[in-house]
Phi, psi and omega in degrees: 000142176299146177237152178252097183302321179299313180302316182292335185268346183269128179275151172087008177284127181303145182303325181292329177288318176301315181296316178302314181297315179295325177293319178298317177296320180297317179296315181295322177297315180295318177300316178300316180296319180296315178300316179296314180299325181272355180069029180263137174275165175301321181296314179296317179296317179302316180298315180296327181274347184073032182239167176278156177299325180293326178293320178296323178300319177296317178304316184282350180281343182088009184249016181254137177263098184291142171272161176299321180299316179294317178299321178296316180295318177301315181299320179290313181299318183269353184052045182200126180284134176278327178229153178240133181245000000 
């Protein structure tokens, strides 16, 4: 999993913010693995999602706060769930 060295080095960050950040990195890591497994480029994925390549790049950086709607659309487009409830 990607790590945020800055986050780990800063004292006093509330636990919920730390957890949120780790969840965002976890989702982006899983998304990257799925794209790789399916042989999809960022450009192809962006086209399927109706998004720009730069937006997908932000998603894959681990710095995007996904909405449930976006996660649902990603799951449908890739035919693979990013999260399990």
